[in-house]
C-alpha positions as CSV (number, residue, x, y, z in Angstrom):
1,X,-56.3,0.6,42.3
2,X,-58.9,3.4,42.8
3,X,-57.8,7.0,42.2
4,X,-57.3,9.1,45.3
5,X,-60.1,11.5,46.2
6,X,-58.8,15.0,46.7
7,X,-60.2,17.1,49.6
8,X,-60.2,20.9,49.1
9,X,-61.5,23.7,51.2
10,X,-63.4,26.5,49.5
11,X,-62.9,29.8,51.2
12,X,-65.1,32.7,50.1
13,X,-67.3,35.6,51.4
14,X,-71.0,34.7,51.9
15,X,-72.0,37.5,49.5
16,X,-70.4,35.5,46.7
17,X,-72.1,32.2,47.5
18,X,-74.0,31.8,44.3
19,X,-71.0,32.7,42.2
20,X,-69.0,29.9,43.9
21,X,-71.7,27.3,43.6
22,X,-71.0,26.3,39.9
23,X,-67.3,25.8,40.7
24,X,-68.1,23.7,43.8
25,X,-70.5,21.5,41.8
26,X,-68.0,21.1,38.9
27,X,-65.4,19.9,41.4
28,X,-67.8,17.3,42.9
29,X,-68.7,16.1,39.4
30,X,-65.0,15.5,38.8
31,X,-64.6,13.4,41.9
32,X,-63.0,16.2,44.0
33,X,-64.4,16.4,47.6
34,X,-65.0,20.1,47.9
35,X,-65.7,21.3,51.5
36,X,-68.2,24.1,51.0
37,X,-70.0,25.4,54.1
38,X,-73.4,25.4,52.4
39,X,-73.1,21.6,52.2
40,X,-71.2,20.9,55.4
41,X,-72.8,23.1,58.1
42,X,-76.3,22.1,59.2
43,X,-78.7,24.2,61.4
44,X,-77.7,23.7,65.0
45,X,-74.0,22.8,64.2
46,X,-71.2,24.6,65.8
47,X,-70.0,26.4,62.6
48,X,-66.6,27.3,64.1
49,X,-65.9,23.7,64.9
50,X,-67.1,22.6,61.5
51,X,-64.9,25.1,59.7
52,X,-61.9,24.0,61.8
53,X,-62.5,20.4,60.9
54,X,-62.8,21.2,57.3
55,X,-59.6,23.2,57.3
56,X,-57.7,20.4,59.1
57,X,-58.9,17.7,56.7
58,X,-58.3,19.6,53.5
59,X,-55.3,18.7,51.3
60,X,-55.4,22.1,49.4
61,X,-57.3,25.4,49.7
62,X,-59.1,27.5,47.1
63,X,-59.6,31.1,48.0
64,X,-62.3,32.9,46.0
65,X,-61.6,36.7,45.6
66,X,-64.0,39.3,44.6
67,X,-64.3,43.1,44.9
68,X,-66.3,42.5,48.0
69,X,-64.3,39.7,49.6
70,X,-61.7,41.7,51.4
71,X,-64.3,43.2,53.7
72,X,-65.2,39.7,55.1
73,X,-63.6,39.1,58.5
74,X,-64.2,35.3,58.5
75,X,-62.9,35.1,55.0
76,X,-59.7,36.9,56.0
77,X,-59.2,34.5,58.9
78,X,-59.6,31.5,56.6
79,X,-57.0,32.9,54.1
80,X,-54.6,33.3,57.0
81,X,-55.0,29.7,58.1
82,X,-54.7,28.3,54.5
83,X,-51.6,30.4,54.0
84,X,-50.1,28.9,57.2
85,X,-50.9,25.4,55.9
86,X,-49.3,26.3,52.6
87,X,-46.1,27.5,54.2
88,X,-45.8,25.0,57.1
89,X,-47.2,21.9,55.5
90,X,-46.8,22.5,51.8
91,X,-50.5,22.3,51.0
92,X,-51.4,23.8,47.7
93,X,-53.2,27.2,47.8
94,X,-55.0,28.4,44.7
95,X,-56.5,31.9,44.4
96,X,-59.5,32.1,42.1
97,X,-60.7,35.5,40.9
98,X,-64.5,36.1,40.7
99,X,-64.0,39.6,39.3
100,X,-61.3,40.7,36.7
101,X,-60.4,43.9,38.6
102,X,-60.2,42.4,42.1
103,X,-57.3,43.5,44.3
104,X,-55.3,40.5,45.4
105,X,-54.2,40.8,49.0
106,X,-50.4,40.9,49.5
107,X,-50.4,37.6,51.3
108,X,-51.6,35.8,48.1
109,X,-49.7,37.8,45.4
110,X,-46.9,35.3,45.0
111,X,-49.4,32.6,44.0
112,X,-50.4,31.9,40.4
113,X,-54.1,32.5,40.0
114,X,-57.0,31.9,37.6
115,X,-60.5,33.0,37.0
116,X,-63.6,31.1,38.3
117,X,-64.6,30.3,34.7
118,X,-61.4,28.3,34.2
119,X,-62.8,25.2,36.0
120,X,-60.9,22.8,33.8
121,X,-57.6,24.5,34.7
122,X,-58.6,24.5,38.4
123,X,-59.4,20.8,38.3
124,X,-56.0,20.1,36.7
125,X,-54.2,22.1,39.4
126,X,-56.0,20.3,42.2
127,X,-55.1,16.9,40.6
128,X,-51.5,18.1,40.1
129,X,-51.8,17.9,36.3
130,X,-50.5,20.3,33.7
131,X,-53.1,20.5,30.9
132,X,-51.0,22.3,28.3
133,X,-47.9,20.2,28.7
134,X,-47.5,17.5,26.1
135,X,-46.9,13.9,27.2
136,X,-43.3,13.0,27.9
137,X,-41.8,11.1,25.0
138,X,-39.3,8.3,25.0
139,X,-35.8,9.5,25.9
140,X,-33.4,9.4,23.0
141,X,-30.4,7.1,23.5
142,X,-27.1,8.9,24.0
143,X,-24.4,8.1,21.4
144,X,-21.7,5.9,22.7
145,X,-18.1,7.1,22.0
146,X,-15.7,4.3,21.1
147,X,-11.9,4.5,21.3
148,X,-10.3,2.4,18.5
149,X,-6.5,2.1,18.5
150,X,-3.8,0.2,16.5
151,X,-0.6,-0.8,18.2
152,X,2.7,-1.8,16.4
153,X,5.4,-3.7,18.3
154,X,8.9,-4.9,17.2
155,X,9.4,-8.6,17.4
156,X,12.7,-9.7,19.0
157,X,15.0,-11.5,16.6
158,X,12.7,-10.9,13.7
159,X,12.3,-8.5,10.8
160,X,8.5,-8.6,11.3
161,X,6.3,-6.5,13.5
162,X,3.3,-7.4,15.6
163,X,0.1,-5.4,14.8
164,X,-2.8,-5.4,17.3
165,X,-6.0,-3.5,17.7
166,X,-7.9,-2.4,20.8
167,X,-11.5,-1.1,21.3
168,X,-11.9,0.9,24.5
169,X,-8.5,-0.3,25.7
170,X,-9.6,-4.0,25.3
171,X,-8.0,-6.3,22.8
172,X,-10.2,-6.5,19.7
173,X,-8.4,-9.3,17.7
174,X,-5.2,-11.3,18.3
175,X,-2.0,-9.7,17.3
176,X,-1.0,-10.2,13.6
177,X,2.5,-10.5,12.4
178,X,3.5,-8.7,9.2
179,X,6.8,-8.4,7.3
180,X,7.1,-4.9,5.8
181,X,9.6,-4.0,3.2
182,X,12.9,-2.1,3.6
183,X,11.2,1.3,3.3
184,X,8.7,0.7,6.0
185,X,10.5,2.6,8.7
186,X,10.9,5.6,6.5
187,X,7.3,5.6,5.3
188,X,5.9,5.0,8.8
189,X,7.9,8.0,10.1
190,X,6.3,10.2,7.4
191,X,2.9,8.9,8.3
192,X,3.4,9.9,12.0
193,X,4.6,13.4,10.9
194,X,1.5,13.8,8.7
195,X,3.5,14.1,5.5
196,X,1.6,12.3,2.7
197,X,3.9,9.9,0.9
198,X,2.7,10.8,-2.6
199,X,3.3,14.6,-2.1
200,X,7.0,14.3,-2.0
201,X,8.1,14.8,-5.6
202,X,11.5,13.4,-5.1
203,X,10.1,10.0,-4.0
204,X,7.9,9.2,-7.0
205,X,10.0,6.1,-7.8
206,X,9.5,4.4,-4.4
207,X,6.1,6.0,-3.3
208,X,4.0,3.0,-4.4
209,X,6.1,0.5,-2.5
210,X,6.2,2.7,0.6
211,X,2.4,3.1,0.6
212,X,2.1,-0.7,0.2
213,X,4.4,-1.3,3.2
214,X,2.4,1.2,5.3
215,X,-0.9,-0.5,4.4
216,X,0.2,-4.0,5.4
217,X,-0.4,-3.6,9.2
218,X,-3.9,-2.2,8.6
219,X,-4.7,-5.0,6.1
220,X,-3.7,-7.5,8.7
221,X,-6.0,-6.0,11.2
222,X,-8.8,-5.9,8.6
223,X,-8.4,-9.6,7.9
224,X,-8.3,-10.5,11.5
225,X,-11.4,-8.4,12.2
226,X,-13.3,-10.1,9.4
227,X,-12.4,-13.6,10.6
228,X,-13.4,-12.7,14.2
229,X,-16.8,-11.3,13.3
């Protein structure tokens, strides 16, 4: 697929013609169809009709400003038309300064501008490119949050309990049946309250067996998970 040819209208005052020429030639060399009256209007042509055609066909407008440009009546009319296209049709409008101390007219002050020597930046602007912006990298994957939960259920008519695990509310492995010791209820209650079993000095004699009882449900889940993977 061939790249699209951009059509731009060059607006300037005739006194600045030779200062505009290098920019117009640089645009053509980069495949940008620059409408410049020196190239477009031949002897005997109706220059008003030609200018109107050039303005209508342009996709963007470049306004060259110099210390002498504000005195040009035709130049001011072209600026007004290009500004209208920019507001009504969204066509890009790029002010280009030929002199560093030029006074930018109020109608163009809200537009970012550049100097005539910045031809590379001008070409990028016409082509809708940003020269200084690095290439967009590959988006980083977002971490996935997982919800893992263990469920304990009493079994009717049995001293055992059913232990199951879920991942994101979906069953992870089949329920496992374990038979904890007599101290399980007490040690499990301590676990829920956040009281470490081994920190209770008065329970040193039974701490090991309580910890073993409390570990059984988790060991059952671990065995089931290993068998399921």
